[in-house]
KOLBANU-816921 format. One record per residue (C-alpha): x, y, z; residue in one letter; residue number from 0. Coordinates in Angstrom, 1 decimal, always signed. Layout:
REM residues N
      c1      c2      c3  resn  resi
       X       Y       Z     a   NUM
...
This chain:
REM residues 434
      c1      c2      c3  resn  resi
    +0.0    +0.0    +0.0     x     0
    +1.4    +3.4    -1.1     x     1
    +2.2    +5.9    +1.7     x     2
    +0.0    +9.0    +1.7     x     3
    +2.1   +12.0    +0.6     x     4
    +2.6   +14.6    +3.3     x     5
    +0.4   +17.7    +3.3     x     6
    +1.8   +21.2    +3.1     x     7
    +1.2   +21.7    +6.8     x     8
    +3.2   +18.6    +7.6     x     9
    +6.0   +19.6    +5.4     x    10
    +6.1   +23.1    +7.0     x    11
    +6.0   +21.5   +10.5     x    12
    +9.0   +19.2    +9.5     x    13
   +10.9   +22.3    +8.3     x    14
   +10.3   +24.0   +11.6     x    15
   +11.5   +20.9   +13.5     x    16
   +14.6   +20.8   +11.4     x    17
   +15.4   +24.4   +12.0     x    18
   +14.8   +24.0   +15.8     x    19
   +17.2   +21.1   +15.9     x    20
   +19.8   +23.1   +13.9     x    21
   +19.8   +26.0   +16.4     x    22
   +19.8   +23.6   +19.4     x    23
   +16.1   +23.9   +20.4     x    24
   +15.0   +20.5   +19.2     x    25
   +14.1   +19.2   +22.6     x    26
   +12.3   +22.4   +23.6     x    27
   +10.3   +22.4   +20.4     x    28
    +9.3   +18.7   +20.9     x    29
    +8.1   +19.5   +24.5     x    30
    +6.0   +22.4   +23.2     x    31
    +4.7   +20.2   +20.4     x    32
    +3.7   +17.4   +22.9     x    33
    +2.1   +19.9   +25.2     x    34
    +0.0   +21.4   +22.3     x    35
    -0.9   +17.9   +21.1     x    36
    -2.1   +16.9   +24.6     x    37
    -4.1   +20.1   +25.0     x    38
    -5.7   +19.7   +21.6     x    39
    -6.6   +16.1   +22.4     x    40
    -8.3   +17.1   +25.6     x    41
   -10.1   +20.0   +23.8     x    42
   -11.1   +17.6   +20.9     x    43
   -12.4   +14.9   +23.2     x    44
   -14.5   +17.4   +25.3     x    45
   -15.9   +18.9   +22.1     x    46
   -16.8   +15.6   +20.5     x    47
   -18.6   +14.4   +23.6     x    48
   -20.5   +17.6   +24.3     x    49
   -24.3   +17.2   +23.8     x    50
   -24.5   +20.6   +21.9     x    51
   -21.9   +19.5   +19.3     x    52
   -23.5   +16.1   +18.8     x    53
   -27.0   +17.8   +18.3     x    54
   -25.4   +20.2   +15.8     x    55
   -24.0   +17.4   +13.8     x    56
   -27.3   +15.5   +13.9     x    57
   -29.2   +18.5   +12.7     x    58
   -26.8   +20.7   +10.7     x    59
   -27.9   +24.1    +9.3     x    60
   -29.7   +24.1    +6.0     x    61
   -26.9   +25.7    +4.1     x    62
   -24.6   +22.9    +5.3     x    63
   -27.0   +20.1    +4.5     x    64
   -27.5   +21.4    +0.9     x    65
   -23.8   +21.3    +0.0     x    66
   -21.8   +18.0    -0.3     x    67
   -18.5   +19.9    +0.3     x    68
   -19.9   +21.6    +3.4     x    69
   -21.2   +18.2    +4.8     x    70
   -17.7   +16.6    +4.2     x    71
   -16.0   +19.5    +6.1     x    72
   -18.5   +19.3    +8.9     x    73
   -17.9   +15.6    +9.3     x    74
   -14.1   +16.2    +9.7     x    75
   -13.4   +16.3   +13.4     x    76
   -10.3   +18.5   +13.0     x    77
   -12.1   +21.0   +10.8     x    78
   -15.1   +21.1   +13.2     x    79
   -12.7   +21.7   +16.2     x    80
   -11.0   +24.6   +14.3     x    81
   -14.3   +26.1   +13.2     x    82
   -15.7   +26.1   +16.7     x    83
   -12.4   +27.5   +18.2     x    84
   -12.2   +30.3   +15.6     x    85
   -15.9   +31.1   +15.3     x    86
   -15.9   +33.7   +18.1     x    87
   -13.0   +35.6   +16.4     x    88
   -14.9   +35.4   +13.1     x    89
   -18.0   +36.8   +14.7     x    90
   -16.1   +39.6   +16.3     x    91
   -14.4   +40.4   +13.1     x    92
   -17.6   +40.6   +11.2     x    93
   -19.2   +42.7   +13.9     x    94
   -16.2   +45.1   +13.8     x    95
   -16.4   +45.4   +10.0     x    96
   -20.2   +46.1   +10.0     x    97
   -19.8   +48.6   +12.8     x    98
   -17.0   +50.4   +11.0     x    99
   -19.1   +50.7    +7.9     x   100
   -22.0   +52.0    +9.9     x   101
   -19.8   +54.5   +11.7     x   102
   -18.4   +55.7    +8.3     x   103
   -21.8   +56.1    +6.8     x   104
   -23.1   +58.0    +9.9     x   105
   -20.0   +60.1   +10.0     x   106
   -20.2   +61.0    +6.4     x   107
   -23.9   +61.9    +6.7     x   108
   -23.1   +64.0    +9.7     x   109
   -20.3   +65.8    +7.9     x   110
   -22.5   +66.4    +4.9     x   111
   -25.2   +67.8    +7.1     x   112
   -22.7   +70.0    +9.0     x   113
   -21.3   +71.3    +5.8     x   114
   -24.8   +72.1    +4.4     x   115
   -25.8   +73.8    +7.7     x   116
   -22.6   +75.5    +8.9     x   117
   -20.4   +75.5    +5.8     x   118
   -21.5   +79.0    +4.6     x   119
   -21.1   +80.4    +8.1     x   120
   -17.6   +78.9    +8.5     x   121
   -16.5   +80.2    +5.1     x   122
   -17.8   +83.6    +6.1     x   123
   -15.8   +83.5    +9.4     x   124
   -12.7   +82.5    +7.5     x   125
   -13.1   +85.4    +5.1     x   126
   -13.7   +87.8    +7.9     x   127
   -10.5   +86.5    +9.7     x   128
    -8.5   +87.0    +6.5     x   129
    -9.9   +90.5    +6.1     x   130
    -9.1   +91.4    +9.7     x   131
    -5.5   +90.1    +9.3     x   132
    -5.0   +91.9    +6.0     x   133
    -6.4   +95.2    +7.6     x   134
    -4.0   +94.8   +10.5     x   135
    -1.0   +94.3    +8.2     x   136
    -2.1   +97.0    +5.9     x   137
    -1.8   +99.6    +8.7     x   138
    +1.9   +98.6    +9.1     x   139
    +2.8   +98.8    +5.4     x   140
    +4.9  +101.8    +4.2     x   141
    +3.6  +104.7    +2.1     x   142
    +0.2  +104.9    +3.6     x   143
    -2.2  +107.7    +2.6     x   144
    -2.2  +110.7    +5.1     x   145
    -4.6  +110.2    +8.0     x   146
    -6.3  +113.5    +7.2     x   147
    -7.0  +115.0    +3.8     x   148
    -8.1  +118.6    +3.5     x   149
   -11.2  +119.5    +1.6     x   150
   -12.9  +122.7    +0.5     x   151
   -16.4  +123.7    +1.7     x   152
   -17.8  +122.0    -1.4     x   153
   -16.0  +118.8    -0.5     x   154
   -13.3  +118.9    -3.2     x   155
    -9.9  +117.7    -2.1     x   156
    -7.3  +120.3    -1.6     x   157
    -4.5  +118.9    -3.6     x   158
    -2.0  +121.8    -3.3     x   159
    -1.5  +124.3    -0.5     x   160
    -0.8  +128.0    -1.4     x   161
    +2.9  +127.6    -0.7     x   162
    +3.2  +124.5    -2.8     x   163
    +1.4  +126.3    -5.7     x   164
    +3.9  +129.1    -5.4     x   165
    +6.9  +126.7    -5.4     x   166
    +5.4  +125.0    -8.5     x   167
    +5.2  +128.4   -10.3     x   168
    +8.9  +129.1    -9.3     x   169
   +10.0  +125.8   -10.7     x   170
    +8.1  +126.4   -14.0     x   171
    +9.8  +129.8   -14.3     x   172
   +13.3  +128.5   -13.7     x   173
   +12.7  +125.6   -16.1     x   174
   +11.7  +128.0   -18.9     x   175
   +14.8  +130.1   -18.2     x   176
   +17.0  +127.0   -18.3     x   177
   +15.4  +126.0   -21.6     x   178
   +16.4  +129.3   -23.1     x   179
   +20.1  +128.7   -22.4     x   180
   +19.8  +125.0   -23.2     x   181
   +17.3  +124.5   -26.0     x   182
   +17.6  +120.7   -25.8     x   183
   +15.7  +120.6   -22.5     x   184
   +12.4  +121.3   -24.2     x   185
   +13.5  +120.8   -27.8     x   186
   +10.8  +118.3   -28.9     x   187
    +7.0  +118.1   -28.5     x   188
    +7.5  +114.9   -26.4     x   189
    +9.7  +116.7   -23.9     x   190
    +7.3  +119.7   -23.7     x   191
    +4.4  +117.3   -23.2     x   192
    +6.3  +115.5   -20.4     x   193
    +6.7  +118.6   -18.1     x   194
    +3.2  +118.9   -16.9     x   195
    +2.4  +120.5   -13.6     x   196
    +1.8  +117.1   -12.1     x   197
    +5.3  +116.0   -13.3     x   198
    +7.0  +119.1   -11.8     x   199
    +5.3  +118.4    -8.5     x   200
    +6.7  +114.9    -8.4     x   201
   +10.2  +116.3    -8.7     x   202
    +9.4  +118.9    -6.0     x   203
    +8.1  +116.2    -3.6     x   204
   +11.2  +114.1    -4.3     x   205
   +13.4  +117.0    -3.3     x   206
   +11.2  +118.1    -0.3     x   207
   +10.0  +121.2    -2.2     x   208
   +13.5  +122.5    -2.7     x   209
   +13.1  +124.3    -6.1     x   210
   +16.8  +124.3    -7.0     x   211
   +17.3  +120.6    -6.2     x   212
   +14.1  +119.7    -8.0     x   213
   +15.2  +121.7   -11.1     x   214
   +18.6  +120.0   -11.1     x   215
   +16.9  +116.6   -11.0     x   216
   +14.4  +117.5   -13.7     x   217
   +17.1  +118.8   -16.0     x   218
   +19.0  +115.5   -15.6     x   219
   +15.8  +113.6   -16.6     x   220
   +15.1  +115.8   -19.6     x   221
   +18.7  +115.2   -20.9     x   222
   +18.2  +111.5   -20.3     x   223
   +14.8  +111.5   -22.1     x   224
   +16.2  +113.5   -25.0     x   225
   +18.9  +110.8   -25.5     x   226
   +16.8  +107.7   -24.7     x   227
   +13.5  +108.8   -26.3     x   228
   +11.5  +106.5   -24.1     x   229
    +8.2  +107.6   -25.5     x   230
    +9.2  +106.2   -28.9     x   231
    +9.8  +102.7   -27.8     x   232
    +7.3  +100.0   -28.9     x   233
    +6.7   +96.4   -28.2     x   234
    +8.5   +95.2   -31.2     x   235
   +11.7   +97.0   -29.9     x   236
   +11.7   +94.8   -26.8     x   237
    +9.8   +91.7   -27.9     x   238
   +12.8   +89.4   -27.5     x   239
   +13.3   +90.4   -23.9     x   240
    +9.7   +89.8   -23.1     x   241
    +9.5   +86.3   -24.5     x   242
    +9.9   +84.5   -21.1     x   243
    +7.6   +86.8   -19.1     x   244
   +10.3   +88.2   -16.8     x   245
    +8.5   +91.5   -16.5     x   246
    +4.8   +92.3   -17.2     x   247
    +1.8   +94.3   -16.1     x   248
    -0.9   +92.6   -13.9     x   249
    -4.0   +94.6   -13.0     x   250
    -4.1   +97.0   -10.0     x   251
    -3.6   +96.6    -6.3     x   252
    -6.2   +97.5    -3.6     x   253
    -5.3  +101.2    -3.7     x   254
    -5.7  +101.4    -7.4     x   255
    -2.0  +101.4    -8.3     x   256
    -1.0   +99.5   -11.4     x   257
    +1.0   +96.3   -10.6     x   258
    +4.3   +95.5   -12.4     x   259
    +5.4   +91.9   -11.8     x   260
    +9.1   +91.0   -12.1     x   261
   +10.3   +87.4   -12.3     x   262
   +14.2   +87.6   -12.3     x   263
   +14.4   +83.8   -12.6     x   264
   +13.0   +84.1   -16.1     x   265
   +16.0   +86.2   -17.3     x   266
   +16.7   +85.1   -20.9     x   267
   +19.4   +87.4   -22.4     x   268
   +21.6   +89.0   -19.7     x   269
   +22.2   +91.9   -22.2     x   270
   +22.6   +95.1   -20.2     x   271
   +21.3   +97.6   -22.9     x   272
   +18.4   +95.4   -24.0     x   273
   +17.3   +94.8   -20.3     x   274
   +17.4   +98.6   -19.6     x   275
   +15.4   +99.3   -22.8     x   276
   +12.8   +96.7   -21.8     x   277
   +12.6   +98.3   -18.3     x   278
   +12.1  +101.8   -19.7     x   279
    +9.4  +100.5   -22.2     x   280
    +7.5   +98.8   -19.4     x   281
    +7.6  +101.8   -17.1     x   282
    +6.5  +104.2   -19.9     x   283
    +3.7  +101.7   -20.7     x   284
    +2.4  +101.2   -17.2     x   285
    +2.6  +104.9   -16.3     x   286
    +1.1  +106.4   -19.4     x   287
    -2.5  +107.6   -19.3     x   288
    -4.8  +108.5   -22.2     x   289
    -6.1  +111.5   -20.2     x   290
    -3.9  +114.6   -19.7     x   291
    -6.0  +115.9   -16.9     x   292
    -3.4  +115.2   -14.2     x   293
    -3.8  +117.6   -11.4     x   294
    -0.6  +118.6    -9.5     x   295
    -0.5  +116.9    -6.2     x   296
    +1.1  +118.2    -3.0     x   297
    +2.3  +116.4    +0.0     x   298
    -0.9  +116.0    +2.1     x   299
    -2.9  +113.9    -0.4     x   300
    -3.1  +110.2    -1.4     x   301
    -0.5  +109.8    -4.1     x   302
    -1.7  +106.3    -5.2     x   303
    -3.2  +107.6    -8.4     x   304
    +0.3  +108.5    -9.7     x   305
    +2.2  +105.4    -8.4     x   306
    +2.7  +101.8    -9.2     x   307
    +3.4   +98.7    -7.1     x   308
    +6.2   +96.4    -8.1     x   309
    +5.9   +92.7    -7.2     x   310
    +9.2   +90.8    -7.5     x   311
    +8.9   +87.0    -7.3     x   312
   +12.3   +85.6    -6.2     x   313
   +11.1   +82.0    -5.7     x   314
   +13.4   +80.4    -8.2     x   315
   +16.0   +83.1    -8.4     x   316
   +19.7   +82.2    -8.1     x   317
   +23.1   +83.5    -9.1     x   318
   +22.7   +81.7   -12.4     x   319
   +19.9   +83.9   -13.5     x   320
   +21.0   +87.2   -11.8     x   321
   +21.5   +90.1   -14.1     x   322
   +24.9   +91.9   -14.1     x   323
   +25.5   +94.2   -11.2     x   324
   +25.7   +97.2   -13.6     x   325
   +22.2   +96.4   -14.8     x   326
   +20.9   +96.3   -11.3     x   327
   +22.5   +99.6   -10.4     x   328
   +21.2  +101.4   -13.5     x   329
   +17.7  +100.0   -12.9     x   330
   +17.8  +101.6    -9.4     x   331
   +19.2  +104.8   -10.8     x   332
   +16.4  +105.0   -13.5     x   333
   +13.6  +104.4   -10.9     x   334
   +15.0  +106.9    -8.4     x   335
   +16.2  +109.7   -10.7     x   336
   +14.0  +109.6   -13.7     x   337
   +10.7  +108.3   -12.3     x   338
   +10.6  +109.9    -8.9     x   339
    +7.6  +109.5    -6.7     x   340
    +6.3  +106.7    -9.0     x   341
    +7.0  +103.8    -6.7     x   342
    +4.2  +103.2    -4.2     x   343
    +5.4   +99.9    -2.9     x   344
    +7.9   +97.2    -3.8     x   345
    +7.0   +93.7    -2.6     x   346
    +9.9   +91.2    -2.7     x   347
    +8.2   +87.8    -2.6     x   348
   +10.1   +84.8    -1.1     x   349
   +13.7   +86.0    -1.6     x   350
   +16.3   +83.1    -1.1     x   351
   +19.1   +83.2    +1.3     x   352
   +21.6   +84.0    -1.4     x   353
   +19.7   +87.2    -2.1     x   354
   +20.9   +88.7    +1.1     x   355
   +24.4   +88.9    -0.3     x   356
   +23.0   +90.6    -3.5     x   357
   +20.9   +92.9    -1.4     x   358
   +23.8   +94.0    +0.8     x   359
   +25.7   +95.0    -2.4     x   360
   +22.9   +97.1    -4.0     x   361
   +21.2   +98.5    -0.8     x   362
   +23.7  +101.4    -0.4     x   363
   +22.7  +102.7    -3.8     x   364
   +19.0  +102.9    -2.8     x   365
   +17.6  +106.2    -1.8     x   366
   +16.3  +106.1    +1.8     x   367
   +12.8  +107.1    +0.7     x   368
   +12.7  +104.4    -1.9     x   369
   +14.2  +101.9    +0.6     x   370
   +11.4  +102.6    +3.1     x   371
    +8.8  +101.4    +0.5     x   372
   +10.3   +97.9    +0.2     x   373
    +8.6   +95.0    +1.9     x   374
    +9.9   +91.4    +2.1     x   375
    +7.5   +88.5    +2.2     x   376
    +8.7   +85.1    +3.3     x   377
    +6.7   +82.3    +1.8     x   378
    +7.5   +79.9    +4.7     x   379
    +5.7   +82.2    +7.2     x   380
    +2.4   +81.3    +5.7     x   381
    +0.1   +83.5    +7.8     x   382
    +2.2   +86.6    +7.5     x   383
    +2.7   +86.1    +3.8     x   384
    -1.0   +85.6    +3.2     x   385
    -1.8   +88.7    +5.3     x   386
    +0.6   +90.9    +3.5     x   387
    -0.4   +89.7    +0.0     x   388
    -4.1   +90.0    +0.9     x   389
    -3.6   +93.5    +2.3     x   390
    -1.9   +94.8    -0.9     x   391
    -3.3   +92.8    -3.8     x   392
    -6.5   +91.6    -5.3     x   393
    -6.4   +87.9    -6.1     x   394
    -6.9   +88.7    -9.9     x   395
    -3.7   +90.7   -10.0     x   396
    -1.4   +88.0    -8.5     x   397
    -0.2   +84.7   -10.0     x   398
    -1.3   +81.5    -8.3     x   399
    +2.2   +80.6    -7.2     x   400
    +2.1   +83.7    -5.0     x   401
    -1.3   +83.0    -3.6     x   402
    -3.4   +84.7    -6.2     x   403
    -5.8   +83.5    -8.9     x   404
    -3.9   +84.2   -12.1     x   405
    -2.3   +81.2   -13.8     x   406
    +1.5   +81.6   -13.5     x   407
    +2.1   +80.0   -17.0     x   408
    +3.3   +82.7   -19.4     x   409
    +1.4   +83.3   -22.6     x   410
    +3.8   +85.4   -24.7     x   411
    +1.5   +85.7   -27.7     x   412
    -1.6   +86.9   -25.8     x   413
    +0.5   +89.5   -23.9     x   414
    +2.2   +90.7   -27.1     x   415
    -1.2   +91.3   -28.7     x   416
    -2.3   +93.3   -25.7     x   417
    +0.8   +95.4   -25.8     x   418
    +0.7   +96.1   -29.5     x   419
    -2.9   +97.3   -29.1     x   420
    -1.9   +99.5   -26.3     x   421
    +1.0  +101.0   -28.3     x   422
    -1.4  +101.8   -31.2     x   423
    -3.8  +103.5   -28.8     x   424
    -0.9  +105.5   -27.2     x   425
    +0.5  +106.6   -30.6     x   426
    -2.9  +107.8   -31.8     x   427
    -3.6  +109.7   -28.6     x   428
    -0.2  +111.3   -28.4     x   429
    -0.4  +112.4   -32.0     x   430
    -3.5  +114.3   -31.2     x   431
    -1.7  +116.0   -28.3     x   432
    +1.3  +117.1   -30.4     x   433
C-alpha cells in the first residue's frame, strides 16, 4: 500500500522541527509540540462528547445540508474543532467590519449635514478673519495715505497748498529760463508734453519742495529722455526680452495702483542695454494715461493715483539667472532719478538666502525714501505672507504661485497682442496732443 504523501502543513512542520534542531532547540520544540498535542486532544475529546456539538452534527444548518462539500467538512473532526475555536473571532471580526461601515456612513452623513448647515457660516468666518488680518497688516505697510486729507467747503480735495502752488510756479519759471540757455531741454514736442504741472510736483516732492534741487533733478531727466527717447519705444523693440515673461503688467492693487510683476528667474538674455530698454518701455507703458487731466499733487494727499506697485517673485532666483550688477544699479538709478515719486510699494516675494548677499551690495545705492517702500514676504511664514499679500493685492492681480488666482504660466502671444494694441492707442492719442 502506497504511503500517503505529506500535506503542506506537515512539510512546514517538518521544516520548523529541522530548524529548531539546527539551532539547538529541538528538545524544547518537541516538548511544546507534545504539550500542544495533549491540549488539543483534551479539547477535541471534550468537544466531540458535548451534547450541543452532537446535536449540531445530527441537525446541521440548511446551508450545510445542501452542500456536499460543506457536509464533508462538517464531518471532519479537526475542521469542526478549528471552526468552533475560531468562530468567536470570526463573529467579532464581522461585527467590527459592520460597525466600521455604519460609523463611516453615519459620520459621512453628519459631515455632509454640518457642511450644508454650517459651511457658509464657517466660510464667512474664515473670510472675515482673513480681512481682519489683512487690515491689521495694511496699517503697518509703508507709504500709507495721510490720516487726514483737507477738503474745501464743497467737498473737493485740496491737492495743493498755497505755498506748494507758489513753489510750483517758481520751478516752472526756472525751467523755462534754463530751456532758453539749453534748447535741448524742451526741444521736442514729447519733452514739452512731459513737463506737466503734475510732473513738476513729483520732482518737488522728491526733493522736499526745494526748487533748485528739483530743477537739477528735472534737467537730468530731460537730458536723459532727449537721449533715450523712451516715448518712442514700442513692443517690437523689446519683444525678444519679453518672451519669457520676466516683466509684465498685472492689474491693479487694492489702492488702485497698477501692478508691475518682475520674475528675475526668467531672465533670458543678460544683455545690459536690452534689459534697460525693456525696463524703460515697461515703465512708460504702465505709467502712461490717455487723459492729460493730471492735477498737480502736494504732500498731504493720497498719491496712489500716480504710483505703481512692483511685485518681484524671487522664488526660483539664483546667481545663475541674476542680471549683471551694472544692470541692477542702473535699474535703481532710473527708478529713483528719472521716475521719482512713482514707486508706491515694492514687494519682494520669497527672496532666497543668497539674495541677502546681493541685497547687501545694492542697498547702499538705494535712496532712503525708496528703501522705506520695500517690503519682504517670506513664503515659509504662511500666515504673515497671506496677510501681506491679501492687504496689498487683489487675487486677480497676483499669480497663483504667489497666492493669487492668475495662472502663472506665461502666454507670450496673448500678452504681445495686448501690448501692441496699447502701443497703437498710445501713438494715436499722443499724435492728437502734439
